[in-house]
C-alpha positions in Angstrom: -1.4 -5.3 18.3 -3.9 -2.5 19.2 -2.2 -1.2 22.3 1.2 -0.8 20.8 0.2 -0.4 17.1 1.5 3.1 16.9 4.8 2.4 18.6 5.5 -0.7 16.5 4.6 1.1 13.3 6.9 4.0 14.2 9.7 1.6 15.0 9.2 -0.1 11.6 9.3 3.3 9.8 12.6 4.1 11.6 14.1 0.8 10.6 13.0 0.6 7.0 15.9 2.2 5.0 15.9 0.6 1.6 13.5 1.5 -1.2 11.7 -1.3 -3.0 10.5 -2.0 -6.5 8.5 -4.3 -8.6 11.9 -5.6 -9.8 13.2 -6.9 -6.5 12.4 -10.5 -7.4 13.4 -10.0 -11.0 17.1 -9.0 -11.0 17.5 -9.6 -14.7 15.1 -6.7 -15.6 16.8 -4.0 -17.7 15.4 -0.6 -16.9 15.4 2.1 -19.6 17.9 4.8 -19.1 16.6 8.2 -18.4 13.2 6.9 -17.2 11.0 9.5 -15.5 9.0 8.3 -12.5 5.8 10.0 -11.5 5.4 10.7 -7.7 2.5 9.1 -6.0 1.4 8.5 -2.4 -0.7 5.7 -0.9 -2.2 5.7 2.6 -1.5 2.7 4.8 -4.4 3.4 7.1 -4.6 1.3 10.3 -7.6 1.4 12.7 -6.9 0.0 16.2 -10.2 -1.4 17.3 -11.3 -4.1 19.7 -8.7 -6.8 20.0 -6.9 -6.1 16.8 -5.7 -3.5 14.4 -7.3 -3.4 10.9 -5.8 -2.2 7.6 -8.0 -0.6 4.9 -7.6 -1.7 1.3 -9.5 -1.2 -1.9 -10.5 -3.4 -4.8 -10.2 -1.3 -7.9 -13.0 -1.1 -10.4 -13.0 -3.7 -13.1 -13.8 -1.0 -15.6 -10.5 0.9 -15.1 -7.9 0.9 -17.8 -5.0 0.3 -15.5 -4.9 -2.5 -12.9 -8.6 -3.3 -13.1 -9.9 -5.4 -10.2 -6.6 -5.4 -8.3 -6.2 -4.9 -4.6 -4.6 -1.5 -3.7 -4.0 1.0 -1.0 -6.1 4.1 -1.3 -3.9 6.7 -3.0 -2.7 8.0 -6.3 -0.4 10.4 -8.1 0.6 13.7 -6.7 -1.2 16.6 -8.3 0.2 20.1 -8.7 -2.2 21.3 -6.0 -0.9 18.9 -3.4 1.4 20.4 -0.8 3.5 17.2 -0.6 3.2 13.5 -1.0 1.4 13.1 2.3 -1.2 15.6 1.2 -1.7 13.6 -2.0 -2.2 10.3 -0.1 -4.7 12.0 2.3 -6.6 13.6 -0.6 -6.9 10.4 -2.5 -8.0 8.4 0.5 -10.7 10.9 1.1 -11.9 10.7 -2.5 -11.6 6.9 -2.8 -12.8 5.6 0.6 -14.4 8.6 2.4 -11.7 8.8 5.1 -11.5 12.4 6.2 -8.0 13.8 6.6 -8.9 15.1 10.1 -9.6 11.5 11.2 -6.0 10.5 10.4 -2.8 10.7 12.4 0.2 10.4 10.1 3.0 8.4 11.8 5.6 8.7 9.0 6.7 7.6 5.6 8.2 4.3 4.3 10.9 4.3 1.6 9.4 4.7 -1.8 8.5 1.9 -4.1 9.1 1.9 -7.9 6.4 0.3 -10.0 6.5 -1.2 -13.5 4.0 1.4 -14.5 6.5 4.2 -13.9 5.4 5.5 -10.5 7.5 6.4 -7.5 5.1 5.4 -4.7 5.6 6.6 -1.2 3.7 4.7 1.5 2.3 7.1 4.2 1.7 5.2 7.4 -1.2 6.4 9.5 -3.6 5.6 12.3 -7.3 6.1 11.8 -8.5 7.9 15.0 -12.1 6.9 15.0 -14.2 4.3 13.2 -15.8 5.6 10.0 -18.2 4.3 7.3 -16.1 3.8 4.1 -17.7 5.1 0.9 -16.2 3.7 -2.3 -15.6 6.3 -5.0 -17.9 5.6 -7.9 -16.2 4.5 -11.0 -12.8 4.0 -9.3 -13.3 1.7 -6.4 -15.4 -1.5 -6.5 -15.0 -2.3 -2.8 -13.5 -1.0 0.4 -12.5 -3.7 2.9 -10.2 -4.2 5.9 -7.9 -7.0 6.9 -6.2 -7.8 10.2 -3.0 -5.9 10.3 -1.2 -8.8 11.9 -2.0 -11.0 8.9 -0.2 -8.8 6.4 2.7 -8.2 8.8 3.5 -11.8 9.2 6.3 -12.9 6.8 5.2 -16.5 6.7 1.8 -15.5 5.2 3.6 -14.3 2.1 4.6 -16.4 -0.9 6.4 -15.7 -4.2 4.4 -16.5 -7.4 5.0 -15.7 -11.0 3.2 -15.1 -14.3 4.1 -14.2 -17.9 4.3 -10.4 -18.4 5.5 -8.6 -21.6 7.2 -11.7 -22.9 9.0 -12.8 -19.8 8.2 -14.5 -16.4 7.8 -12.0 -13.6 7.9 -12.9 -10.0 6.1 -11.1 -7.2 5.0 -11.3 -3.6 1.4 -12.3 -2.6 -0.3 -12.2 0.8 -3.8 -13.5 0.2 -6.6 -13.0 2.7 -10.0 -14.8 2.3 -11.3 -13.9 -1.1 -8.8 -11.1 -1.6 -5.7 -11.8 -3.7 -3.2 -9.2 -2.5 -0.2 -9.1 -4.8 2.3 -6.9 -6.7 3.2 -3.5 -5.4 0.7 -3.6 -2.6 2.1 -6.9 -1.3 5.6 -5.7 -1.8 5.1 -2.6 0.3 3.4 -4.7 3.0 6.4 -7.1 2.9 8.8 -4.2 3.5 6.8 -3.2 6.6 6.7 -6.8 7.8 10.4 -7.2 7.3 11.1 -4.0 9.3 8.9 -5.2 12.1 10.6 -8.6 12.1 13.9 -6.9 12.6 12.8 -5.4 15.9 
């Protein structure tokens, strides 16, 4: 994966046309009319190293009000000072995991993902140029870790599970790795990337 990581990811970006949402597996969901989505960007940061490429993820602090303890990409909502959604993702990644924007090569954007929490999340696909020492943002990030990119880009590693949420049963993708339960929006975005690669 390392030698052709950039070319494969660029091809996936070119092939991925359809936006996704937390409702893909829940077609009976009725969305409120006139809902306003807040723009956000997440950095899908890949480091080609040794014999494989690694993807950086975070475990959110268990003290957070929203999504405590969940696995997520570094990223967050777009602020007024951000030039665009890519700038937002790079700023948040710098704050959350200590990844300097100058150490990142942006390859492109995937179609946006709509979350149940009202965000319009754009995945920014990027290569990390050089290895770095991740630093978790105090109070926001409990842990920064990496997983083999190939693991989360293999459709057979995904499963669909469900739980009760707001009075109904909600289905979602999961792609566990070791002790990390990757699910929800993070897994759905990865599944979009995996599907685009599988179509090559």
